[in-house]
C-alpha positions in Angstrom: 81.0 144.5 98.7 84.7 145.4 98.0 84.8 142.8 95.3 81.7 144.2 93.7 83.1 147.7 93.6 86.3 146.5 92.1 84.3 144.5 89.5 82.4 147.6 88.5 85.5 149.7 88.2 87.2 147.0 86.1 84.2 146.7 83.8 84.1 150.5 83.3 87.8 150.5 82.5 87.6 147.7 80.0 84.5 149.3 78.4 86.4 152.6 78.0 89.3 150.8 76.4 86.9 149.1 73.9 85.3 152.5 73.0 88.7 154.0 72.5 89.7 151.1 70.4 86.8 151.5 68.1 84.5 148.7 69.2 81.4 150.7 68.3 79.2 151.8 65.5 80.2 155.2 64.2 77.3 157.7 64.2 79.2 161.0 64.4 78.9 161.5 68.2 81.9 162.2 70.5 83.4 159.2 72.2 82.7 160.7 75.7 79.0 160.4 75.0 79.3 156.6 74.7 80.9 156.6 78.1 77.6 157.7 79.7 75.5 154.5 79.0 78.6 152.5 80.0 78.7 154.2 83.3 75.0 153.6 83.9 75.5 149.8 83.3 78.5 149.8 85.6 76.3 151.5 88.3 74.0 148.5 87.9 77.0 146.2 88.6 77.5 148.0 92.0 74.0 147.0 93.2 73.7 143.6 91.5 73.4 141.7 94.8 71.5 144.2 97.0 69.1 145.4 94.3 69.1 143.1 91.3 65.9 144.5 89.9 67.4 148.0 90.0 70.5 146.7 88.3 68.4 145.3 85.5 66.5 148.6 85.1 69.7 150.6 84.9 71.0 148.1 82.3 67.9 148.4 80.2 68.1 152.2 80.3 71.8 152.2 79.4 71.4 149.8 76.5 68.5 151.9 75.1 70.6 155.0 75.3 73.6 153.3 73.9 71.5 152.0 70.9 70.7 155.7 70.1 74.3 157.1 70.3 76.3 154.0 69.5 76.0 151.2 70.1 79.3 150.1 71.8 80.5 146.6 72.6 81.6 147.5 76.2 78.1 148.6 77.2 76.5 145.5 75.7 79.0 143.2 77.5 78.3 144.9 80.9 74.6 144.6 80.3 74.9 140.8 80.1 76.0 141.0 83.8 72.9 143.0 84.6 70.8 140.3 83.1 72.8 137.5 84.9 72.5 139.3 88.3 68.7 139.9 87.9 68.1 136.2 87.0 70.3 134.9 89.8 69.6 137.2 92.7 66.1 138.5 91.8 62.7 136.8 92.4 62.2 133.4 90.8 59.2 134.7 88.8 61.4 137.5 87.3 64.1 134.9 86.3 61.5 132.8 84.5 60.1 135.9 82.8 63.5 137.0 81.7 64.2 133.7 80.0 61.0 133.8 78.1 61.4 137.5 77.2 65.0 137.3 76.1 64.3 134.3 73.9 61.5 136.2 72.2 63.7 139.3 71.8 66.5 137.2 70.2 64.1 135.7 67.7 62.5 139.1 67.0 65.9 140.7 66.5 66.9 138.1 64.0 63.7 138.3 62.0 63.7 142.2 62.1 67.2 142.4 60.9 66.4 140.1 58.0 63.3 142.1 57.1 65.1 145.5 57.3 68.1 144.4 55.2 66.0 142.4 52.8 68.6 139.7 53.2 67.2 136.5 54.8 70.7 135.2 55.5 71.1 137.7 58.3 68.4 136.3 60.7 70.6 133.4 61.7 73.6 135.5 62.4 71.8 138.3 64.2 69.6 135.8 66.1 72.6 133.8 67.4 74.3 137.0 68.4 71.2 138.3 70.2 70.8 134.9 71.9 74.4 135.1 73.1 73.9 138.5 74.6 70.4 138.0 76.0 69.5 134.3 76.5 72.9 132.9 77.6 73.3 135.0 80.7 69.8 134.3 81.9 70.1 130.6 81.2 73.4 130.4 83.0 71.9 132.2 86.0 68.9 129.8 86.1 71.2 126.8 86.1 73.4 128.2 88.9 70.2 129.2 90.8 68.8 125.7 90.6 72.1 124.2 91.9 72.2 126.7 94.7 68.6 126.0 95.7 69.2 122.2 95.5 72.3 122.6 97.7 70.2 124.6 100.2 67.6 121.9 100.3 70.2 119.2 100.8 71.8 121.3 103.6 68.5 121.6 105.4 67.9 117.8 104.9 71.3 117.1 106.3 70.6 119.2 109.3 67.3 117.4 109.8 69.0 114.1 109.6 71.6 115.2 112.1 68.8 116.4 114.5 67.0 113.1 114.1 70.2 111.2 114.8 70.7 113.2 117.9 67.2 112.5 119.1 67.7 108.8 118.4 70.9 108.9 120.3 69.2 110.6 123.3 66.3 108.1 123.1 68.8 105.2 123.1 70.6 106.6 126.1 67.4 107.1 128.0 66.2 103.6 127.1 69.5 102.1 128.2 69.5 104.0 131.5 66.0 102.8 132.1 67.0 99.2 131.4 70.0 99.4 133.6 68.0 101.0 136.5 65.4 98.3 136.2 68.0 95.5 136.1 69.9 96.8 139.1 66.7 97.5 141.0 65.5 93.9 140.5 68.7 92.2 141.5 69.5 94.4 144.5 66.0 94.8 145.9 65.5 91.1 146.4 68.7 90.3 148.2 68.8 93.4 150.4 65.2 93.2 151.3 65.8 89.8 152.7 68.9 91.0 154.5 66.9 93.9 156.0 64.1 91.7 157.2 66.4 89.1 158.7 68.6 91.6 160.4 65.5 93.4 161.8 64.1 90.2 163.2 67.5 89.3 164.8 67.7 92.8 166.4 64.1 92.8 167.7 64.3 89.4 169.4 66.2 89.1 172.6 65.3 85.5 173.3 67.2 83.9 170.3 69.8 81.3 171.1 73.2 81.3 169.5 72.3 78.7 166.9 69.3 80.6 165.7 71.3 83.8 165.4 74.1 82.0 163.6 71.5 80.6 161.1 70.1 84.1 160.5 73.6 85.5 160.0 74.4 82.7 157.5 71.3 83.5 155.5 72.2 87.2 155.6 75.7 86.4 154.4 74.3 84.1 151.6 72.0 86.9 150.3 74.9 89.4 150.4 77.3 87.1 148.5 74.6 86.2 145.9 73.6 89.9 145.5 77.2 91.0 144.9 77.8 88.1 142.5 74.8 89.2 140.4 75.9 92.8 140.6 79.4 91.9 139.3 77.9 89.9 136.5 75.6 92.7 135.4 78.5 95.3 135.5 80.7 92.9 133.5 78.0 92.6 130.9 77.6 96.4 130.6 81.3 96.8 130.2 81.4 94.4 127.3 82.0 96.3 124.0 81.0 93.6 121.5 78.0 91.6 122.8 77.9 89.4 119.6 81.6 88.4 119.7 82.5 85.0 121.1 83.6 86.6 124.4 80.4 88.6 124.3 78.3 85.5 123.9 80.1 83.9 126.8 79.5 86.9 129.1 75.9 87.1 127.8 75.5 83.5 128.7 76.7 84.1 132.2 74.3 87.0 132.6 71.2 85.0 131.6 71.7 81.9 133.6 68.8 83.2 135.6 65.9 81.1 134.3 62.3 80.3 135.1 63.5 76.8 135.8 65.5 78.2 138.8 62.7 80.1 140.5 62.7 77.6 143.4 65.9 79.4 144.6 63.8 82.5 145.0 61.1 80.7 147.0 63.8 79.1 149.2 65.2 82.6 149.8 61.8 83.8 151.0 61.5 80.8 153.2 64.9 81.5 154.7 63.8 85.0 155.5 61.1 83.6 157.8 58.0 83.2 155.6 56.1 80.1 154.5 56.3 79.6 150.8 55.6 77.0 148.2 55.8 76.7 144.4 54.7 74.3 141.7 54.8 73.9 137.9 51.7 73.2 135.9 52.0 71.7 132.4 55.3 70.5 130.9 58.3 72.6 131.5 60.1 73.6 128.3 62.8 75.9 127.0 61.6 79.4 126.3 63.3 82.4 124.6 66.2 83.9 126.5 64.5 87.3 126.9 61.3 85.6 128.2 63.4 83.5 130.5 65.1 86.5 132.1 61.9 88.6 132.2 60.0 85.8 133.9 62.7 85.3 136.5 62.9 89.0 137.3 59.1 89.3 137.6 58.9 86.4 140.0 61.9 87.8 141.9 60.3 91.3 142.3 56.9 89.8 143.2 58.5 87.7 145.9 60.5 90.7 147.1 57.3 92.7 147.4 55.6 89.9 149.3 58.6 89.7 151.6 58.5 93.5 152.2 54.8 94.1 152.5 53.0 90.8 152.8 52.5 87.9 155.2 52.8 84.2 155.1 52.1 82.1 153.1 53.5 82.9 149.7 52.6 80.7 146.7 54.1 80.6 143.3 52.6 78.9 140.2 54.4 78.6 136.9 52.0 77.4 134.2 53.4 76.3 130.8 50.5 76.7 128.3 50.3 76.6 124.5 52.3 79.5 123.2 52.8 81.2 126.6 53.9 80.9 130.2 51.7 82.2 133.0 53.3 83.3 136.3 51.1 83.7 139.4 52.5 84.9 142.7 50.0 85.2 145.7 50.7 86.2 149.2 48.5 86.9 152.2 48.0 90.5 153.4 47.4 91.3 157.0 45.6 94.2 158.5 48.9 95.9 159.2 51.2 95.7 156.2 54.9 95.9 156.7 56.4 99.0 155.1 60.1 98.7 154.3 61.7 101.6 152.3 61.8 101.3 148.6 61.9 103.2 145.3 58.3 102.4 144.4 59.4 101.1 141.0 58.6 97.4 141.5 55.2 97.2 139.8 56.3 99.6 137.1 59.4 97.5 136.4 57.4 94.2 136.2 54.9 95.8 133.8 57.7 97.1 131.6 59.5 93.7 131.6 56.3 92.0 130.5 55.7 94.6 127.8 59.2 94.2 126.4 58.6 90.6 125.4 55.0 91.3 124.2 53.2 90.0 127.3 50.8 91.4 129.8 50.9 92.1 133.5 48.3 92.5 136.3 48.6 93.0 140.0 46.0 93.7 142.7 44.1 92.4 145.7 43.0 88.8 145.5 40.2 87.3 147.6 42.1 84.2 148.5 45.0 82.0 147.5 44.6 78.5 146.1 44.7 77.0 149.5 43.7 79.9 151.7 40.6 81.8 152.7 42.4 84.9 153.7 42.6 88.0 151.5 45.8 88.6 149.7 47.7 90.2 146.9 48.2 88.5 143.5 50.6 89.2 140.6 49.8 87.6 137.2 52.2 87.9 134.2 51.5 86.3 130.8 54.6 86.0 128.6 54.4 84.7 125.1 56.9 81.9 124.2 56.5 81.7 120.4 58.5 83.7 117.9 56.6 86.7 116.8 56.7 88.8 113.6 56.5 92.6 113.3 52.7 92.6 113.4 52.6 90.8 116.7 55.1 93.1 118.3 53.2 96.3 117.7 53.1 97.2 121.3 56.8 96.7 121.8 59.3 99.5 121.1 61.7 98.8 118.3 64.6 100.2 120.3 63.7 98.1 123.3 63.5 94.9 121.3 67.0 95.7 119.8 68.4 96.2 123.3 67.0 93.0 124.6 68.2 91.1 121.5 71.7 92.5 121.9 72.1 92.2 125.6 70.4 88.8 125.9 70.9 86.9 122.6 68.7 83.9 122.0 70.3 80.6 123.2 72.8 82.3 125.4 73.4 80.4 128.6 71.9 77.2 127.4 
């Protein structure tokens, strides 16, 4: 506001100097009369930002009055600022109307001057002068207004991009936390469930000899050591900054040594915990993508853990290598009284998520009987594709999740 006031005062002072210096048409009126329209235009300068339409109205009135008593150069020059402010700060429709109106006035002024003076050389001179006074301020304001509006649009777009980037960052953090929670749940639940069952059995039996107790404690120690080793491997992978560097590939290879070809270790662990278990492979075993390898291993691990916690003997695992996919089936008997060890309740959800991440399917529910049993039981079936899939085939898989899997478990790592 202070700058505007000083601008109006400066415009008034310069206009007075121009009037005093003779920059006007002499019509026999006192010089102080010419100061009145100048003061009105300078009043328009005071309200140029807050009320641009009022500023234009004051300028039009002042120029009309000045044309009667003068005109003077100072009033005309200040009027150009009234036009500029109205086109820049006023409504967009007013700015477009001013451009059209001032262009028409400039042409009419040139033609009228030529007709009145009966000299057709004057239209060019008068028309150019009128265009400089009328059209140029409006055109300059329109150009600046367009740049200002464009800058505002770009500013809004930049804010939207920043908000989207923040949302993507939060989504990535949430997805990474979910993946870490699922990974830690899978590797910890299996080992510690076996430890809990074996230690409970040892504490509840008072007729066990020293050899049996020693065997149980050895199995507990083995599960503890293996669980800690897998936990250290996972933490080491999460700390790695560049998963695609040579060192990252090495650590990634260490992390994905868990394969479908090694699921017999999981069955042996269940057997060591006191359950009867068996497994077999149908079809010809072959190499599968690293992500499918890890997902299949973790699904089998979680299914066997659930069988150990809630089911009864026997437990049967079937790994079927079919064309374009691998099918995993885990069946266990269910008694009338199911064991209920504490857990997070995320086992089925985690297995379903792992299958979905690689574009597969997952089902779990009661089963009438196992392959060699007539007792009712519980069956888990996971179908995982083993062929490379394009974008159309991965419609059900989140793009962010697929990137995380590709980064953390690169293809071929650990082979």
